[in-house]
ZAMI-847512 format. One record per residue: residue in three letters; x, y, z of N, C-alpha, C in turn. Coordinates in steps of 0.05 Angstrom, whole numbers, padded with zeros to 5 digits, always signed. Atoms other than C-alpha are relative to their C-alpha. Layout:
BEGIN
ALAXYZXYZXYZ;...
***
This chain:
BEGIN
MET+00032+00004-00001-00809-02082+02500-00018+00017-00004;SER+00020-00025+00003-00835-02013+02498-00011+00001-00024;THR+00014+00001+00024-00852-02026+02428-00020-00020-00005;ASP+00018+00021+00000-00892-02085+02442-00029+00009-00001;PRO+00025-00010+00005-00962-02076+02413-00018-00011+00024;ARG+00019+00014-00019-00992-02121+02468-00001+00016+00024;LEU-00001-00018-00021-00978-02064+02519-00018+00022+00001;LYS+00025-00021+00002-01030-02017+02493-00021-00011+00012;PRO+00023+00010-00010-01087-02060+02509+00003-00007+00031;LEU-00007+00009-00029-01055-02083+02575-00003+00030+00019;GLY+00000-00023-00015-01047-02009+02599-00028+00010-00003;GLU+00032-00006+00001-01119-01993+02575-00016-00013+00025;LEU+00014+00016-00021-01146-02048+02623+00010+00013+00029;ARG-00005-00013-00029-01102-02017+02678-00012+00030+00005;GLN+00012-00027-00004-01133-01947+02668-00030-00001+00004;LEU+00029+00005-00005-01201-01977+02667-00008-00012+00029;ASP+00000+00011-00022-01183-02009+02733-00014-00027+00003;LEU+00008+00028+00002-01201-02078+02711+00023-00015+00009;ILE-00022+00014-00010-01131-02099+02730+00012+00021+00023;THR-00014-00018-00019-01091-02073+02791+00030+00003-00011;GLY-00031-00005+00006-01020-02047+02792+00016-00022+00000;ASP-00016+00025-00005-00993-02108+02817-00004-00024-00022;GLU+00004+00021+00020-01027-02152+02766+00011+00015-00030;TYR-00017-00011+00027-01001-02106+02710+00029-00003+00004;ASP-00029+00007-00005-00931-02115+02738+00008-00030-00007;ASP-00002+00029+00001-00939-02190+02742-00002-00006-00029;THR+00007+00007+00030-00964-02190+02669+00024+00006-00016;LEU-00024-00008+00017-00900-02152+02644+00019-00019+00007;ALA-00019+00022-00008-00856-02201+02681-00004-00028-00014;GLU+00005+00029+00014-00894-02263+02653+00006+00004-00028;LEU-00009-00003+00026-00886-02234+02582+00028-00002-00004;GLN-00030+00000+00003-00811-02227+02593+00007-00030+00003;ILE-00011+00027-00005-00803-02298+02621-00009-00015-00025;ILE+00011+00015+00021-00846-02326+02563+00021+00004-00023;GLU-00016-00010+00022-00801-02287+02514+00028-00015+00003;LEU-00026+00013-00003-00735-02313+02545-00002-00032-00002;GLN+00000+00029-00001-00761-02387+02550-00012-00013-00025;ARG+00016+00006+00025-00791-02390+02480+00016-00021-00015;ALA-00016+00021+00016-00732-02426+02449-00001-00026+00019;HIS-00002+00019-00013-00724-02473+02506-00030-00017-00002;ASN+00029+00014+00005-00804-02490+02505+00002-00014-00029;ALA+00002+00013+00029-00797-02504+02428+00015-00024+00002;ALA-00022+00025+00003-00737-02551+02438-00014-00021+00017;GLU+00008+00023-00015-00776-02591+02494-00026-00003-00006;ASP+00028+00005+00012-00842-02586+02457-00022+00003+00022;ILE+00017-00009-00022-00876-02550+02513-00018+00025-00012;ASP+00017-00019+00009-00938-02511+02492-00007+00022+00021;VAL+00009-00021-00018-00949-02447+02527-00016+00022-00011;PRO+00021-00021+00012-01009-02405+02512+00014+00029+00000;GLU-00011-00026-00004-00982-02334+02491-00023+00019-00009;LEU+00015-00021+00008-01017-02268+02486+00007+00005-00031;ALA-00003-00005+00031-01027-02254+02410+00009+00030+00000;MET-00009-00028+00000-00995-02191+02387-00022+00019-00007;ASN+00025-00019+00010-01060-02163+02356-00025-00004+00018;ALA+00025+00004-00020-01103-02179+02419-00010+00027+00009;ASP+00013-00026-00011-01152-02126+02437-00006-00003+00031;GLN+00003+00000-00031-01177-02112+02508-00013-00026+00010;ILE+00015+00027-00011-01225-02172+02513+00021-00022-00004;LYS-00019+00023+00001-01174-02223+02488+00022+00004+00021;THR-00020-00006-00018-01121-02191+02530-00009-00011+00031;LEU+00007+00009-00027-01162-02199+02594-00007-00026+00003;ALA+00006+00027-00001-01185-02263+02574+00026-00019+00002;TRP-00023+00012-00007-01113-02286+02571+00007+00000+00026;LEU-00011-00005-00030-01096-02256+02637-00018-00019+00018;LEU+00015+00018-00018-01158-02296+02669+00010-00031-00007;SER-00009+00030+00004-01134-02362+02635+00027-00006+00011;ALA-00022+00003-00010-01063-02349+02656+00004+00004+00032;GLU+00004-00005-00032-01085-02336+02732+00017+00024+00008;LEU-00015-00024-00005-01052-02269+02725-00019+00019+00019;VAL+00022-00017-00011-01119-02237+02753-00009-00016+00023;ALA+00012+00015-00026-01140-02255+02824-00031-00002-00008;GLU+00030+00003+00008-01206-02289+02814-00021+00008+00018;GLU+00021-00012-00019-01239-02268+02878-00004+00031-00006;ARG+00003-00028+00004-01225-02196+02865-00012+00008-00026;PHE+00011-00006+00024-01245-02197+02793-00032-00009+00000;PHE+00027+00003-00002-01314-02227+02810-00014+00022+00019;ARG+00012-00024-00020-01328-02176+02868+00001+00025-00017;MET+00000-00023+00016-01309-02121+02820-00022-00003-00020;LEU+00018+00006+00019-01355-02154+02767-00029+00006+00011;ARG+00030-00003-00015-01419-02157+02817-00003+00030+00008;LYS+00007-00028-00009-01409-02084+02836-00004+00019-00023;LEU+00006-00016+00022-01408-02059+02765-00031+00002-00012;PRO+00028+00001+00016-01478-02040+02732+00000-00015-00022;ALA+00001+00018+00022-01501-02083+02681+00004+00013-00026;ASP-00006-00011+00026-01499-02031+02628+00025+00016+00000;GLU-00025-00013+00000-01432-02006+02648+00019-00013-00019;PRO-00014+00015+00018-01382-02016+02591+00024-00015+00011;ARG-00021+00018-00006-01329-02043+02634-00012-00025+00011;ARG+00011+00031-00009-01376-02097+02661-00005-00015-00027;GLN+00002+00013+00027-01391-02113+02586+00023-00010-00009;LEU-00024+00008+00011-01321-02116+02570+00011-00027+00018;ALA-00012+00016-00022-01302-02156+02638-00016-00032-00008;SER+00020+00025+00002-01361-02208+02622+00009-00011-00028;ALA-00006+00010+00028-01342-02214+02545+00026-00019+00004;ALA-00026+00017-00001-01272-02235+02568-00004-00025+00015;LEU+00003+00023-00018-01297-02286+02621-00013-00020-00019;GLN+00017+00019+00014-01347-02317+02568+00019-00011-00020;GLN-00021+00015+00017-01284-02326+02520+00014-00019+00010;VAL-00013+00018-00016-01246-02358+02570-00015-00025+00007;ASN+00015+00024-00005-01299-02406+02586-00005-00015-00024;ARG+00006+00015+00020-01314-02421+02516+00026-00013-00017;GLU-00024+00013+00007-01245-02435+02496+00009-00027+00016;ALA-00004+00023-00015-01239-02486+02552-00020-00020-00009;ILE+00019+00023+00014-01302-02523+02526+00006-00005-00026;ASP-00006+00007+00027-01276-02519+02454+00022-00017+00002;ALA-00019+00018-00004-01213-02552+02481-00008-00026+00006;LEU+00012+00028-00004-01256-02613+02505-00008-00008-00025;TYR+00014+00010+00024-01290-02615+02439+00026-00005-00021;GLY-00023+00005+00017-01219-02610+02402+00014-00027+00009;GLU-00009+00026-00009-01199-02673+02444-00021-00018-00005;ASN+00016+00019+00005-01257-02709+02423-00013-00010+00025;LEU+00013+00006-00027-01285-02711+02493-00029+00005+00003;ILE+00031-00004-00002-01354-02683+02481-00007+00005-00034;ASN+00008+00002+00027-01393-02680+02414-00011+00028-00001;GLN+00007-00028+00008-01421-02616+02379-00024+00007+00015;PHE+00025-00008-00016-01491-02617+02416+00009+00004+00026;GLN-00009-00008-00029-01454-02619+02482+00016+00025+00002;ARG-00014-00023+00002-01409-02566+02462-00019+00026+00000;ASP+00021-00022+00003-01466-02520+02442-00017+00005+00025;ALA+00016-00007-00027-01505-02533+02504+00014+00009+00024;ALA-00020-00008-00024-01444-02520+02550+00005+00032-00010;HIS-00005-00022+00005-01436-02454+02510-00026+00015+00009;ASP+00019-00014-00006-01508-02435+02519-00005+00006+00029;SER+00002-00001-00028-01506-02446+02594+00025+00013+00011;LEU-00022-00010-00017-01444-02412+02611-00009+00018+00020;PRO+00010-00015-00023-01452-02380+02680+00014+00031-00004;ASP-00014-00030+00001-01437-02302+02689+00023+00001+00020;TYR-00020-00004-00020-01400-02314+02751+00018-00027+00007;HIS-00014+00024-00006-01356-02377+02743+00018-00001-00021;LEU-00022+00001+00017-01287-02381+02712+00007-00032-00005;ALA-00012+00025+00004-01270-02446+02680+00024+00001-00021;ALA-00026-00006+00016-01199-02431+02656+00013-00023-00013;THR-00013+00026+00011-01179-02501+02639-00018-00020-00011;PRO+00020+00022+00015-01214-02559+02601-00006-00016+00025;VAL+00009+00013-00024-01212-02597+02672-00021+00016+00017;ALA+00019-00016-00015-01249-02541+02706-00028+00002-00020;ALA+00024-00003+00017-01298-02535+02646-00015-00031+00001;LEU+00011+00025-00002-01312-02613+02646-00013-00005+00030;ARG+00015-00001-00028-01326-02609+02723-00021+00017+00002;HIS+00023-00013+00002-01374-02554+02712-00020-00011-00017;MET+00020+00014+00013-01410-02593+02660-00014-00024+00016;LEU+00013+00024-00014-01418-02651+02706-00015+00010+00024;LYS+00013-00008-00023-01440-02607+02765-00025+00014-00010;GLN+00025-00014+00014-01488-02570+02716-00021-00019-00009;GLY+00019+00020+00010-01519-02634+02689+00004-00001-00033;THR-00007+00003+00031-01494-02620+02615+00012-00028-00008;LEU-00014+00027-00001-01454-02682+02627-00011-00020+00021;SER+00013+00014-00017-01492-02737+02662+00024-00018+00013;PRO-00022+00018-00017-01452-02788+02712+00003-00024-00017;LEU-00003+00023+00017-01468-02842+02664+00017+00003-00027;GLN-00015-00004+00020-01444-02807+02605+00033+00009+00004;TYR-00028-00002-00010-01380-02789+02643+00013-00026+00002;LYS-00018+00024-00008-01364-02863+02663+00002-00009-00036;GLU-00004+00007+00028-01379-02878+02582+00025+00012-00012;LEU-00018-00014+00010-01332-02822+02567+00029-00010+00010;GLN-00024+00011-00018-01278-02849+02619+00010-00023-00013;ALA-00008+00029+00013-01278-02918+02587+00010+00005-00027;ARG-00002-00005+00025-01277-02892+02516+00028+00012-00003;THR-00026-00018+00001-01220-02845+02531+00025-00017+00005;ARG-00025+00020-00006-01175-02899+02568+00006-00017-00021;ALA-00006+00021+00022-01182-02942+02508+00011+00010-00024;ASN-00012-00009+00025-01170-02896+02452+00006+00028-00001;GLY-00005-00028+00000-01160-02824+02477+00029+00004+00001;SER-00026-00006-00003-01097-02788+02474+00008+00006+00027;GLN-00011-00001-00030-01051-02777+02535-00013+00027+00014;LEU+00014-00025-00012-01079-02705+02545-00031-00007+00007;ALA+00031+00003-00003-01151-02725+02539-00005-00021+00025;ARG+00001+00015-00020-01137-02783+02589+00005+00015+00029;ALA-00009-00015-00023-01108-02735+02637-00022+00018+00009;ILE+00022-00016-00008-01167-02688+02632-00023-00013+00012;VAL+00022+00014-00006-01219-02738+02640-00001-00013+00032;ASP-00007+00012-00026-01186-02772+02702+00000+00026+00021;ALA-00005-00024-00019-01170-02701+02734-00028+00010+00008;ALA+00022-00010-00005-01243-02682+02726-00017-00015+00020;GLY+00015+00018-00018-01270-02740+02764+00009+00002+00030;LYS-00009+00000-00028-01230-02720+02827-00010+00028+00010;PRO+00007-00025-00012-01246-02665+02875+00024+00018-00005;PRO-00022-00018+00000-01205-02601+02866+00018+00001+00022;THR-00017+00000-00017-01148-02595+02903-00002+00023+00024;GLN+00003-00016-00021-01154-02564+02972+00027+00012+00010;TYR-00024-00012-00008-01099-02516+02992-00003+00008+00032;GLY+00001-00006-00026-01078-02498+03061+00002-00024+00019;ARG-00004+00019-00017-01071-02540+03126-00022-00013+00002;PRO+00024+00012-00005-01122-02593+03135-00011+00002+00030;ARG+00009-00001-00026-01169-02585+03195+00001-00026+00011;PRO+00000+00024-00014-01161-02640+03245-00027-00009+00006;ARG+00024+00013+00000-01216-02692+03250-00008+00005+00035;PRO+00008-00001-00026-01257-02691+03320+00013-00022+00015;SER-00016+00020-00011-01227-02761+03334+00027+00009+00008;THR-00023-00009-00002-01160-02731+03329+00004+00015+00024;ILE-00006-00018-00021-01169-02675+03376-00009-00012+00029;MET+00007+00014-00027-01204-02722+03430+00027-00017+00011;ALA-00019+00015-00005-01148-02770+03427+00023+00019+00009;ALA-00019-00017-00006-01097-02711+03431-00004+00011+00029;ALA+00010-00012-00025-01137-02684+03491+00006-00020+00024;LEU-00002+00022-00019-01137-02752+03526+00030-00010+00008;LEU-00027+00005-00004-01062-02760+03514+00011+00020+00022;LEU-00008-00019-00015-01051-02695+03547-00006-00003+00031;ALA+00009+00006-00030-01089-02710+03611+00014-00021+00011;ILE-00015+00023-00009-01056-02777+03620+00027+00013+00007;LEU-00028-00008-00007-00987-02741+03617+00000+00018+00025;MET+00003-00023-00022-01011-02683+03664+00000-00022+00029;MET+00009+00018-00024-01037-02745+03716+00028-00015+00008;LEU-00022+00012-00006-00969-02781+03708+00021+00019+00014;THR-00018-00020-00006-00929-02717+03720-00004+00007+00032;TYR+00006-00010-00028-00967-02700+03787+00007-00029+00016;ALA-00002+00026-00015-00965-02777+03809+00033-00002+00005;GLY-00033+00003-00003-00884-02776+03797+00007+00018+00021;ARG-00011-00018-00022-00877-02713+03839-00011-00008+00029;ALA+00009+00011-00028-00918-02743+03897+00018-00022+00010;TRP-00017+00026-00005-00877-02807+03894+00026+00009+00009;PHE-00029-00006-00005-00812-02772+03894+00002+00019+00027;LYS+00001-00017-00027-00832-02725+03954-00001-00024+00021;ARG+00001+00021-00020-00851-02790+03994+00025-00016+00003;GLU-00027+00016-00001-00786-02824+03977+00022+00016+00013;GLN-00017-00013-00008-00745-02768+04004+00004-00007+00030;PRO-00006+00002-00028-00710-02782+04071-00011+00019+00021;VAL+00010-00024-00015-00741-02742+04130+00025+00009+00017;PRO-00024-00010-00017-00687-02700+04165-00002-00004+00029;VAL+00003-00002-00029-00674-02711+04236+00013+00021+00008;ALA-00006-00024-00015-00673-02655+04279+00022-00005+00014;PRO-00022+00000-00020-00610-02645+04317-00008+00003+00033;LEU+00010-00002-00030-00612-02656+04392+00004+00030+00010;VAL-00003-00027-00014-00627-02593+04428+00009-00004+00027;GLN-00010+00000-00026-00586-02581+04488-00014+00016+00019;PRO+00018-00016-00021-00624-02562+04551+00015+00025+00005;ALA-00010-00026-00008-00615-02493+04575+00020-00003+00025;ASP-00011+00001-00024-00591-02514+04641+00021-00022+00004;THR-00018+00024+00003-00536-02567+04617+00023+00017-00013;ILE-00022-00010+00010-00465-02557+04595+00014-00022-00012;GLU-00012+00021+00016-00423-02595+04545+00026-00006+00010;ARG-00029+00009-00006-00361-02635+04571+00015-00012-00019;THR-00015+00009+00024-00315-02641+04515+00024-00023+00008;ASP-00022+00018-00006-00262-02677+04557-00013-00029+00003;LEU+00014+00026-00006-00312-02732+04575-00008-00011-00026;GLN+00008+00012+00028-00334-02736+04501+00021-00015-00011;GLN-00024+00012+00014-00265-02753+04479+00001-00028+00013;ARG-00005+00026-00014-00261-02809+04532-00019-00020-00009;ALA+00021+00020+00008-00327-02839+04515+00001-00011-00031;THR-00004+00008+00026-00310-02840+04443+00022-00021-00004;SER-00024+00020-00004-00244-02877+04458-00011-00026+00006;MET+00012+00021-00013-00284-02927+04497-00015-00018-00019;VAL+00019+00013+00022-00335-02943+04440+00016-00012-00020;GLU-00016+00014+00021-00282-02951+04390+00016-00023+00007;GLY-00015+00024-00008-00240-02997+04432-00018-00024+00002;ALA+00016+00021-00003-00304-03040+04443-00007-00015-00027;ARG+00010+00008+00032-00315-03050+04365+00015-00029-00007;GLN-00010+00023+00006-00296-03121+04343+00022+00004-00020;PRO-00021-00005+00018-00232-03126+04299-00016-00011-00027;GLY+00011+00008+00029-00252-03130+04222-00031+00014-00006;ALA+00025-00009+00005-00320-03098+04234+00001+00028-00012;ASP-00001-00027+00007-00339-03033+04199-00002+00019+00019;ALA+00004-00023-00020-00330-02970+04236-00029+00012+00001;PRO+00028-00013-00001-00398-02947+04263+00002+00027-00001;GLN+00004-00026+00001-00423-02882+04250-00018+00011+00021;PHE+00014-00008-00026-00437-02847+04313+00010+00030+00005;GLU-00012-00024-00010-00427-02782+04347-00011+00004+00030;VAL+00007+00005-00029-00420-02779+04422+00003+00031+00008;GLN+00000-00028-00011-00442-02718+04461-00005-00007+00028;VAL+00003+00000-00026-00433-02715+04536-00007+00027+00013;ILE+00009-00027-00014-00471-02660+04576-00001-00008+00028;GLN+00003+00001-00035-00473-02647+04650-00016+00024+00011;ASP+00018-00021-00010-00523-02610+04690+00020+00025+00015;LYS-00014-00023-00012-00495-02541+04710-00006+00002+00029;PRO+00004+00004-00027-00479-02536+04781-00016+00025+00012;ARG+00013-00021-00010-00523-02496+04823+00012+00022+00010;GLN-00017-00025-00010-00506-02425+04843-00009-00001+00031;
***
């Protein structure tokens, strides 16, 4: 791949700091993947836009932008910092204009816009907007007013009736809001419901703890033997035998503890 003529303008863009080192490496990997999958894509009739062998710096940068191999946010941040008469600024702006023109030309090629709409869209291309796909270009025309809502509805009806499959996909996708990435933010009602549920669970937890403590049996303190008494174990055995003998036959054995104490004899 070292003899690939496309590497020369790509390396020049890297030297001009119009692309980063990571973007350069990603582009090399993308070119290799396209080369390996060319036969498969041709067999499956998959159209993958490739970087032309004779592409110059502008065409190379335009292809990088359309293939999303250049970070859009970083690119526009760099573009705003460059002076208007800076050659790098002019090169980057020319590549951006080419990408946007190609997206609009694709709409014209699918018979979605007429020649006058195409020329008007070309003349009103913004300096800080990337419409890398026909869908993005059609959305921008709707937002800018080059294509009115009534014209879009007529276009949608006409395309659904007589347009190609690609044309129908472009028109339908342009009428929907762009895909939002990342986790959706919860609505206020969802947050309030979650907070209310958490409060109820906490109340039930405290109530359960209080009920459990209330239902626990109160421990009975053992009988405290007075200091001036003594325990008579011989009388205790006799009292136990008497109580056991008085129990009716067949009755359950009572649970008791007999303790016999006697006052200490005075000295």
